[in-house]
Structures are given as C-alpha cells and as structure tokens.
C-alpha positions as CSV (number, residue, x, y, z in Angstrom):
1,M,30.7,13.2,-8.8
2,K,34.3,11.8,-8.9
3,Q,35.1,8.7,-10.4
4,E,36.7,7.4,-7.2
5,W,33.2,6.9,-6.1
6,V,32.1,4.4,-9.0
7,K,35.5,2.5,-8.3
8,K,34.9,2.1,-4.9
9,D,31.9,1.3,-4.6
10,G,32.1,-1.0,-7.9
11,F,30.8,-4.8,-5.9
12,F,28.0,-3.3,-4.2
13,F,26.7,-1.4,-7.8
14,V,27.2,-5.3,-9.0
15,L,24.8,-6.2,-6.2
16,C,22.3,-3.7,-7.0
17,L,22.2,-4.5,-10.7
18,L,21.7,-7.9,-9.3
19,L,19.0,-6.6,-7.3
20,G,17.4,-4.6,-10.6
21,M,17.4,-8.1,-12.3
22,L,15.7,-9.8,-9.6
23,A,12.7,-6.3,-9.3
24,E,12.4,-7.1,-13.0
25,E,11.7,-10.8,-12.9
26,S,10.1,-10.8,-9.7
27,F,7.4,-8.0,-10.8
28,F,7.1,-7.9,-14.8
29,R,7.5,-11.7,-15.8
30,G,3.5,-12.5,-14.3
31,Q,1.6,-11.8,-11.5
32,V,3.5,-11.7,-8.3
33,G,2.8,-14.4,-5.6
34,I,6.3,-15.4,-3.7
35,S,8.7,-13.3,-6.1
36,F,7.8,-10.6,-3.6
37,I,9.3,-12.2,-0.5
38,I,12.0,-13.3,-2.3
39,F,12.9,-10.0,-3.7
40,I,12.8,-8.1,-0.5
41,I,14.8,-10.7,1.4
42,A,17.6,-10.4,-1.1
43,F,16.9,-6.5,-1.0
44,Y,17.3,-6.3,2.7
45,T,20.3,-8.8,2.4
46,V,22.2,-6.0,0.2
47,F,21.3,-3.1,2.4
48,F,22.4,-4.7,5.6
49,W,25.3,-5.7,3.9
50,R,26.0,-2.6,2.8
51,Y,25.7,-1.3,6.4
52,R,27.3,-3.7,8.4
53,A,29.9,-1.5,9.6
54,I,27.8,1.2,10.7
55,S,25.5,2.0,13.9
56,L,22.3,1.9,12.6
57,S,18.9,4.3,14.4
58,H,15.4,4.1,16.2
59,Q,15.9,0.4,15.9
60,R,13.1,-0.4,18.0
61,L,10.7,0.9,15.5
62,G,12.9,0.1,12.7
63,Y,12.5,-3.4,13.8
64,L,8.7,-3.3,14.0
65,V,8.3,-1.9,10.5
66,L,10.5,-4.5,9.1
67,C,8.7,-6.8,10.7
68,C,5.7,-5.3,9.1
69,V,7.1,-4.8,5.9
70,W,8.0,-9.1,5.7
71,L,4.3,-9.8,6.5
72,L,3.4,-7.9,3.7
73,A,5.4,-8.9,1.2
74,A,4.6,-12.3,2.3
75,S,0.9,-11.7,1.9
76,Y,1.3,-12.0,-1.9
77,M,2.3,-15.4,-1.4
78,L,0.1,-16.2,1.6
79,N,-3.4,-14.6,0.6
80,D,-5.4,-13.1,-2.6
81,N,-7.7,-10.6,-1.6
82,A,-7.5,-7.8,-4.8
83,L,-7.6,-4.6,-2.3
84,F,-4.7,-5.4,-0.2
85,R,-2.7,-6.4,-3.3
86,V,-3.2,-3.1,-5.0
87,L,-2.6,-1.3,-1.6
88,N,0.3,-3.0,-1.1
89,I,2.0,-2.2,-4.4
90,L,2.0,1.6,-2.6
91,I,2.0,0.8,1.0
92,I,5.4,-1.4,0.7
93,P,8.2,0.6,-1.1
94,G,6.6,3.8,1.4
95,L,7.2,1.9,4.4
96,V,10.6,1.0,3.3
97,I,12.1,3.9,2.2
98,F,10.5,5.4,5.4
99,H,12.9,2.4,7.3
100,L,15.5,3.2,5.4
101,V,15.5,6.6,6.2
102,L,14.9,6.5,10.1
103,V,17.3,3.6,10.8
104,T,19.9,5.8,8.9
105,S,19.3,8.7,10.3
106,P,21.2,10.7,13.0
107,N,19.7,10.1,16.6
108,Q,18.7,13.1,17.7
109,I,15.9,13.3,14.8
110,K,12.9,12.6,15.8
111,W,10.2,10.6,13.6
112,N,6.7,11.3,15.2
113,Q,7.3,15.1,14.6
114,P,5.9,16.5,10.9
115,A,9.4,17.5,9.9
116,F,10.6,13.5,9.5
117,V,8.3,13.9,6.5
118,T,10.6,16.9,5.0
119,F,13.5,14.9,5.9
120,I,12.7,11.9,3.7
121,L,11.5,14.4,0.9
122,L,15.1,15.7,1.2
123,R,16.8,12.1,1.1
124,I,14.5,11.0,-2.1
125,F,15.3,14.2,-3.9
126,A,18.8,13.7,-2.8
127,A,19.1,10.1,-4.5
128,I,17.4,11.6,-7.6
129,K,20.1,14.2,-8.0
130,Y,22.7,11.4,-7.3
131,I,21.6,9.2,-10.0
132,F,21.9,12.0,-12.1
133,Q,25.8,12.9,-11.3
134,F,26.5,9.4,-11.5
135,A,25.0,8.9,-14.7
136,A,27.1,12.0,-15.8
137,A,30.1,10.7,-14.5
138,V,29.8,7.3,-16.2
139,G,29.5,9.0,-19.8
140,T,32.3,11.2,-18.7
141,G,34.3,8.4,-17.8
142,V,33.2,6.5,-21.5
143,K,33.8,9.7,-23.3
144,Q,37.7,10.0,-21.6
145,G,38.5,6.3,-22.4
146,A,38.0,7.3,-26.6
147,K,40.3,8.8,-28.8
148,E,39.3,12.2,-29.8
149,D,39.4,11.5,-33.6
150,K,37.6,8.1,-33.6
151,L,34.4,10.0,-31.4
152,V,35.1,13.0,-34.2
153,I,34.4,9.9,-37.1
154,W,31.7,8.8,-35.3
155,K,30.3,12.2,-35.2
156,K,30.7,12.6,-39.0
157,V,28.8,9.5,-39.4
158,L,26.1,9.8,-37.1
159,I,25.4,13.1,-38.9
160,G,25.6,11.5,-42.4
161,I,23.3,9.0,-41.8
162,V,20.8,11.7,-40.2
163,I,21.1,13.6,-43.5
164,S,20.5,10.3,-45.5
165,I,17.4,9.6,-44.5
166,P,15.0,11.6,-46.5
167,V,17.1,10.8,-49.4
168,L,16.9,6.8,-48.5
169,F,12.9,7.8,-47.9
170,V,12.3,9.7,-51.3
171,V,14.9,7.2,-53.5
172,L,13.5,3.8,-52.1
173,T,9.8,4.4,-52.6
174,L,10.3,5.5,-56.4
175,L,12.8,2.0,-57.1
176,M,10.1,0.3,-55.3
177,S,6.8,1.6,-57.2
178,A,9.3,0.8,-60.5
179,D,10.6,-3.2,-59.3
180,S,8.2,-5.4,-57.4
181,Q,10.8,-7.8,-57.0
182,F,12.8,-5.0,-54.9
183,E,9.8,-4.0,-53.1
184,R,9.4,-7.2,-51.9
185,L,13.5,-7.5,-51.0
186,V,13.3,-4.0,-49.1
187,G,9.7,-5.1,-47.1
188,S,11.7,-8.4,-45.8
189,V,14.6,-5.9,-44.2
190,P,12.3,-5.5,-41.2
191,N,12.7,-9.5,-40.4
192,W,16.4,-9.2,-40.3
193,F,16.1,-7.0,-37.5
194,K,13.8,-9.1,-35.3
195,V,16.6,-10.8,-33.2
196,I,16.1,-6.9,-31.3
197,N,12.5,-7.6,-29.5
198,A,10.8,-4.2,-27.9
199,E,10.3,-6.2,-24.9
200,E,13.7,-7.2,-24.1
201,V,14.2,-3.5,-24.9
202,I,12.0,-2.4,-22.5
203,R,12.7,-5.1,-19.4
204,F,16.8,-3.8,-20.0
205,L,15.2,-0.6,-19.3
206,I,13.4,-1.6,-16.3
207,V,16.6,-3.5,-14.9
208,V,18.7,0.2,-15.4
209,I,16.3,2.1,-14.1
210,T,15.5,0.1,-10.3
211,T,19.3,-0.2,-10.5
212,L,20.1,3.2,-10.3
213,C,16.9,3.9,-7.8
214,F,18.9,1.1,-5.6
215,F,22.8,2.3,-6.0
216,G,21.7,6.2,-5.6
217,F,18.8,5.8,-2.6
218,M,21.4,3.8,-0.9
219,Q,24.5,5.2,-1.6
220,V,22.7,8.6,-0.4
221,L,21.8,7.0,2.8
222,L,25.4,6.4,3.7
223,Q,25.8,10.5,3.6
224,K,25.2,12.3,6.6
225,P,22.5,14.8,6.3
226,I,24.0,18.6,6.3
227,K,20.8,19.9,8.2
228,V,19.2,17.8,11.1
229,F,15.5,18.8,11.5
230,K,14.0,20.1,14.7
231,N,10.5,20.4,15.8
232,P,10.6,22.3,18.7
233,E,6.8,21.8,20.6
234,K,6.3,25.1,21.5
235,S,6.8,27.0,18.4
236,I,3.8,26.3,16.8
237,A,2.4,29.1,13.9
238,F,-1.6,29.1,14.5
239,Q,-3.0,28.4,18.0
240,L,-6.7,28.2,18.8
241,D,-8.7,30.9,20.7
242,T,-9.5,29.6,23.7
243,I,-13.7,31.2,23.9
244,I,-13.8,30.2,20.4
245,T,-13.1,26.6,20.6
246,I,-15.1,26.2,24.3
247,T,-18.4,27.9,22.5
248,V,-17.2,25.6,19.4
249,L,-16.9,22.7,21.7
250,I,-20.6,23.3,23.7
251,L,-22.7,23.7,20.9
252,I,-21.2,20.5,19.0
253,N,-21.6,18.7,22.3
254,A,-25.5,19.5,23.0
255,V,-26.3,18.3,20.1
256,Y,-24.4,14.9,20.3
257,V,-25.9,14.8,23.9
258,L,-29.4,14.9,22.2
259,F,-28.9,12.5,19.8
260,T,-27.2,10.0,22.3
261,V,-30.5,10.1,24.3
262,V,-32.4,9.6,21.8
263,Q,-29.8,6.5,20.7
264,F,-30.6,5.1,24.2
265,K,-34.2,5.7,24.1
266,Y,-35.1,3.7,20.7
267,F,-32.2,2.2,19.4
268,F,-30.2,0.3,22.5
269,G,-33.5,0.0,24.3
270,G,-34.7,-2.2,21.4
271,S,-37.4,-0.4,20.5
272,L,-37.6,1.4,16.9
273,Q,-39.7,3.9,15.0
274,A,-42.8,2.5,13.4
275,D,-41.7,3.3,10.0
276,Y,-38.6,1.5,10.1
277,T,-37.4,-2.4,10.1
278,Y,-33.8,-3.1,11.5
279,A,-32.4,-3.4,7.9
280,E,-33.6,-0.2,6.3
281,Y,-32.5,1.3,9.8
282,A,-29.0,0.2,10.1
283,R,-28.6,1.3,6.1
284,K,-30.4,4.4,6.6
285,G,-27.9,5.8,9.2
286,F,-24.3,3.5,9.0
287,F,-22.4,5.8,7.1
288,E,-23.9,9.0,8.1
289,L,-22.8,8.0,12.3
290,L,-19.1,6.8,10.7
291,F,-18.7,10.0,9.2
292,V,-19.6,12.4,11.8
293,T,-17.4,10.1,14.0
294,L,-14.5,10.9,12.0
295,I,-15.1,14.6,11.8
296,N,-15.6,14.6,15.5
297,F,-11.9,12.8,16.4
298,S,-10.8,15.6,13.4
299,I,-11.7,18.2,16.1
300,T,-10.4,16.4,18.6
301,V,-7.1,15.8,17.1
302,A,-6.9,19.9,16.3
303,V,-8.1,21.1,19.6
304,L,-4.7,18.9,21.1
305,T,-2.5,19.3,18.1
306,L,-2.9,23.3,17.9
307,A,-1.7,24.4,21.0
308,F,-3.8,27.1,22.6
309,Q,-2.8,29.8,26.3
310,A,-5.3,29.3,28.3
311,G,-5.7,29.5,32.3
312,K,-5.9,26.3,35.0
313,G,-9.9,26.6,34.8
314,M,-10.8,27.4,31.1
315,K,-7.6,24.5,30.5
316,R,-10.2,22.1,32.9
317,L,-13.3,23.1,30.9
318,I,-11.1,22.5,27.6
319,Q,-10.6,19.0,28.8
320,V,-13.8,18.0,30.0
321,L,-15.8,19.4,26.8
322,L,-13.6,16.6,24.7
323,T,-13.8,14.0,27.1
324,V,-17.3,14.1,26.3
325,L,-17.4,14.2,23.0
326,I,-14.8,11.2,22.5
327,L,-17.7,9.7,25.0
328,T,-20.4,10.4,22.9
329,S,-18.4,9.6,19.3
330,S,-17.6,6.6,20.8
331,I,-21.6,5.7,21.1
332,M,-22.4,6.6,18.3
333,L,-19.6,4.4,16.9
334,C,-21.3,1.4,19.4
335,S,-24.8,2.5,17.4
336,A,-22.8,2.2,13.6
337,F,-21.2,-1.0,14.6
338,L,-25.1,-2.7,15.5
339,R,-26.2,-1.1,12.8
340,L,-24.2,-2.6,10.4
341,S,-24.4,-6.3,12.4
342,M,-28.2,-5.9,11.7
343,Y,-27.6,-5.0,8.1
344,E,-25.5,-7.8,7.6
345,E,-28.0,-10.3,9.7
346,A,-30.7,-8.8,6.7
347,Y,-28.6,-9.1,3.7
348,G,-25.4,-11.2,4.2
349,F,-21.8,-10.4,5.2
350,T,-19.1,-9.1,2.4
351,F,-15.5,-8.3,2.4
352,T,-16.6,-4.7,3.1
353,R,-19.0,-4.9,5.8
354,V,-16.4,-7.0,7.8
355,L,-13.6,-4.6,6.7
356,A,-15.6,-1.7,8.2
357,H,-16.3,-3.4,11.6
358,S,-13.0,-3.9,11.9
359,F,-12.1,0.2,10.9
360,M,-14.6,0.5,13.9
361,I,-12.4,-1.7,16.1
362,F,-9.5,0.1,15.2
363,L,-11.2,3.5,16.0
364,I,-12.6,2.5,19.4
365,L,-8.8,1.9,20.4
366,I,-8.0,5.4,18.5
367,F,-10.3,6.8,20.7
368,A,-9.6,5.3,24.1
369,Y,-5.7,6.3,23.3
370,T,-7.1,9.7,22.4
371,L,-9.3,10.2,25.8
372,V,-6.1,9.5,27.9
373,K,-4.1,12.2,26.0
374,I,-6.7,14.6,26.9
375,W,-5.7,14.6,30.4
376,M,-1.8,13.2,29.9
377,A,-0.2,16.2,27.6
378,K,2.6,15.1,27.5
379,L,1.9,11.3,25.5
380,S,2.6,12.0,22.0
381,L,-0.4,11.1,19.5
382,L,1.3,10.7,16.0
383,H,3.9,8.1,18.0
384,F,0.6,6.3,19.0
385,Y,-1.3,6.4,16.0
386,F,1.5,5.9,13.5
387,I,2.4,2.2,15.2
388,T,-1.0,1.4,15.5
389,S,-2.2,2.0,12.1
390,L,0.6,0.2,11.0
391,L,0.0,-3.0,13.1
392,Y,-3.5,-2.8,12.0
393,Y,-3.2,-2.4,8.7
394,T,-0.8,-5.6,8.9
395,A,-3.2,-7.6,10.6
396,I,-6.0,-7.2,8.1
397,A,-3.9,-7.6,5.3
398,V,-2.1,-11.1,6.3
399,M,-5.0,-12.6,8.3
400,D,-7.3,-13.0,5.4
401,L,-10.6,-10.9,6.1
402,D,-12.0,-13.0,3.6
403,K,-12.3,-16.2,5.7
404,I,-14.2,-14.2,7.9
405,V,-16.8,-13.8,5.1
406,V,-17.0,-17.1,3.7
407,E,-17.3,-18.6,7.5
408,E,-20.0,-16.4,8.6
409,N,-22.2,-16.3,5.0
410,I,-21.8,-20.3,5.4
411,Q,-23.2,-20.2,9.3
412,R,-26.3,-17.2,8.2
413,Y,-27.0,-20.4,5.2
414,E,-27.0,-23.3,8.0
415,T,-29.1,-21.0,9.7
416,Y,-31.6,-19.2,7.8
417,G,-31.1,-21.1,4.0
418,K,-29.5,-17.7,2.4
419,I,-26.4,-18.0,0.4
420,D,-24.7,-15.4,-3.1
421,V,-22.6,-18.5,-4.4
422,H,-22.1,-16.3,-7.4
423,Y,-20.6,-13.3,-4.9
424,L,-18.0,-16.3,-3.1
425,N,-17.4,-17.3,-6.3
426,R,-15.2,-13.5,-6.7
427,L,-14.3,-12.8,-3.0
428,S,-10.7,-15.1,-4.3
429,Y,-10.0,-18.3,-4.0
430,T,-10.7,-18.5,0.0
431,G,-14.3,-18.1,-1.0
432,V,-14.2,-21.1,-3.8
433,L,-12.4,-22.9,-1.2
434,G,-15.4,-22.0,1.2
435,L,-17.9,-22.9,-2.1
436,T,-16.4,-26.4,-2.0
437,E,-16.7,-27.1,1.3
438,L,-20.5,-26.3,1.3
439,Y,-20.8,-28.6,-2.1
440,K,-19.9,-31.6,0.3
441,T,-22.3,-30.5,2.3
442,D,-25.3,-29.7,0.5
443,P,-24.6,-30.1,-3.4
444,H,-28.0,-29.2,-5.0
445,I,-27.6,-25.8,-3.7
446,P,-28.4,-24.0,-7.0
447,E,-25.9,-23.0,-10.2
448,L,-23.4,-23.9,-7.3
449,A,-22.0,-27.1,-9.0
450,S,-21.9,-25.2,-12.3
451,I,-19.5,-22.6,-10.5
452,L,-17.1,-25.4,-9.4
453,Q,-17.0,-27.5,-12.6
454,E,-15.8,-24.2,-14.5
455,R,-13.5,-23.7,-11.3
456,K,-12.1,-26.8,-12.1
457,N,-11.8,-26.8,-15.6
458,E,-9.2,-23.6,-14.9
459,A,-7.7,-25.6,-12.4
460,L,-6.9,-28.2,-14.4
461,T,-5.6,-26.0,-17.6
462,A,-4.2,-23.1,-16.1
463,S,-0.4,-22.6,-15.8
464,Y,1.3,-20.1,-13.9
465,P,5.4,-18.8,-13.8
466,W,7.4,-19.4,-10.4
467,Q,6.7,-15.5,-9.4
468,S,2.9,-16.2,-9.0
469,Y,3.4,-19.4,-6.8
470,N,0.5,-18.6,-4.1
471,L,-0.3,-21.3,-1.3
472,K,-3.6,-20.4,-1.1
473,R,-4.6,-20.7,-4.9
474,G,-2.2,-24.0,-4.9
475,Q,-5.0,-25.6,-2.0
476,V,-8.1,-24.1,-4.2
477,N,-6.2,-26.4,-6.8
478,K,-6.0,-29.3,-5.5
479,V,-9.2,-29.5,-4.0
480,L,-10.7,-28.7,-7.0
481,R,-8.6,-31.6,-8.8
482,E,-9.7,-34.1,-5.9
483,L,-13.4,-32.8,-6.1
484,E,-16.1,-34.8,-7.7
485,V,-18.7,-32.5,-9.6
486,K,-21.9,-33.9,-10.1
C-alpha cells in the first residue's frame, strides 16, 4: 500500500475512528438499547458522506434493506424480546454488509443469483487484506520517520530488558526472603501501575479493531471489482432426470392425497378418533406436519431450480404433479395451524406458539408464489423469497409479538379463569405490563401481588446507562412506581 493513500483519506480515517469510539461506547458499556439506532445513524451518515460523489446501484432494493436495518436497530429501543435481541446481533451486521456491497456493486451484477454470495465474500476478504496492508504501511511510515541510530539503541535496550528478566527474578526472590521490609516495598510496586487499567486497554483495542474494519471495508468498496460474476440461467451443472422426477412426485403425491382425504374425514369434519382429545391430537401431529411441509417445499424448489430437459407433455405432467404437491402441502399446513390453535386453547398462549403461527402464515405466502412460479418459469424464486423473508422477519421483530401473547392470555383468563403469571413475568417487559393491567382488574390472582411487588422494588432501585434506554422498560417502570400493591 502506498503511503499517499493514507494522507488522501486522512479525514475519512478520522471519521472511522470516531465511529469506532462510538461503537465501543454503544455496544460494550451495558445492555444495548437506544445506542444501536444512534450508531446506525452515525454509520450511514459517514457512509453516504464518503460516497456522496458516487452513483449507487440497485437503489430500490437498497432502500428497502436500509429501512429494515433501521427498523431492526430501533427495535432494541422499542421492544425487549430476548430472542430477537440475540438474532439481530448477527442479522443486522449481515444486512449492513449485504446492503453496502449491493449498492456499490456494478449494475450488471445480479444480486438474486448464488454468485452474488461469492462476490460478497470476495469483498470481505479484500477488506481484510486492505486492513493488513494499511497497518503495514503505517508501521513502515513510523519506521521511516525515526532515525536509524535511535532505532538501534531502542532494539539494544529491549534485548537488555529481556535478558535481565530471569536474573532479576532470581535476585529479587532471594532479597525478598532476606529482608521483610524490602519484600513489602517490592510487593507494593504493582500498585504504582494501577493507572494502567486492563479494561481500558481492552476498550482501546476494540476501538482500534472496529476503526480498521470500518475504514478497510468502505475503502475496498470504492475500488471497482476486478471480476464481475455472472450466473447464466442455462449453465446448470446438475440436472434432474425427467422419469425419476415424475416417479418420485407420483409416489409422494399418492401418500399426501391419501393423508389429505383422512384429514378431511375426521379432522376438518369435526370428528376425532375416540382415543384422542383435541389437545392430545394437536400436540401429537403439529411438528410432524410442519416438518413434512418443509420437506415438500424443499422438493418443489429443487425440481424448479434444477432445470431438466423434457418434452412439452412431460413438462406439463411435472407442473401438474408439483401443483398437487403444493396444494396438499398447503392442506397439511392448514391442519397444523388448526392443531396449534386447539393446543393453545387447551394450554394457553406462548411466544413460541404465536411465532409458529406467524411462520405458517409466511409459508402460505411462499407456497402461493411458488405455485405461480410452477406455471410461469420466468419468475425468480430467490428474489421473492429474500424480500418476503426480510419483510417477515422485520415485521415480527418490530411489532412486539409478546403483546399478542399477553392479550390472548388475558382474554383466556377472562373466559376460563386460567393464567400463568410466572410465564408472563419471564416473557418481557410487555408481560409485566400485562400483569399490571391484570392486577388492576383482579388483584386476588395467586402470587400476582408478590411478583409485582418484587418488580416494583427493582424499578425503584435499578439504574441504567444511556446506552440501555428502552421505551418499553421506561413505560413499565413508570407504571410500577405508581402502582399500589397490597
């Protein structure tokens, strides 16, 4: 790397240094809350300033991904769901990398082709290489700035220190054994260096590493890629045999059609086997049906993706068989949906069950598009799957599914008189807020008062840094402070 690159981009490096300091302050000083969205705003401010004179590509998808990144970052301030807090640690950086590579890539690169993943990885590897080259260039510059005779002196001093260490260890051990006063004096030496805090050293290293990552990655994105990857639609290495494919689909569809007939006979018709209750039947079959549905979906995608050479009649037969597979899979998915609903009615609502409901609705949308794709070959599966998955995940992460769980459980309590207050307490701050509303309606629910009193004590004594600010927690703590628990 040439030294003039560092001089030319000096101001940008200072901005990346400030970003590194903000990253350390935002993510390593306490539980992440409002600090995430603040950092994202600052990061994209620096990015758009750096690329202010460059025309960005794939702008429609780029703005969609950007909005999702901002919403997911804001969810740390809006909600407090433990699952999404963990997932977003990986998903948000992944989306940011995808977005930056996307909008800085040439227009002719198709992002909805598998080759784009390779393109992203090459950009990441190029950034790592750039960072090492930059560090080497800085080291060379420092070395060139010093006089050669002084460098020789410092090298000799360092060698002398290394040689002296074992000798000093033996001598100090003997002298400390001979005189207790000298032992106390030497023992107090570590206190002289308490000004050097190990924690501060770690934080300094975090700032340095994050600064180099931001600087290196955005600098590499400025460089035009040497090679543009393309994925021609007709260059498929592996192709499915037509006869084998038809045989497999006929056998699988025969089983699924039989299963569907049975479902309509005693499940959708309202009659069950005598040895099963609704709850037992729901618990027994839900996961099995969902797993089979995902297998069917994988088979359909594999047949559609791996092109096969077939005549018009054979191609039409495969389309019909895939349509039957999608329709029977949809019926099984509806059956699983109803099973889960009955299980919730018997045992109550949880976050996992509501999440499963939302995932099945998402699968119905995927199936509907896949069904259209079967008869319209020009449609892109990856394009629709990526955008739909991104919107689905962003929606469930931001909309606070815990609120649905709380409302359904309270409604179930009003109908059946059953509720698990301990589960709502563990759920999130939304669950605690639901318990306060429930307490105002019926303060005699067993153990509810003790739970809220404990939560109130925490609200009165707890303190949080600015990075951890959360709207939901602030709302709950305000309600708890004003709540009179008897």
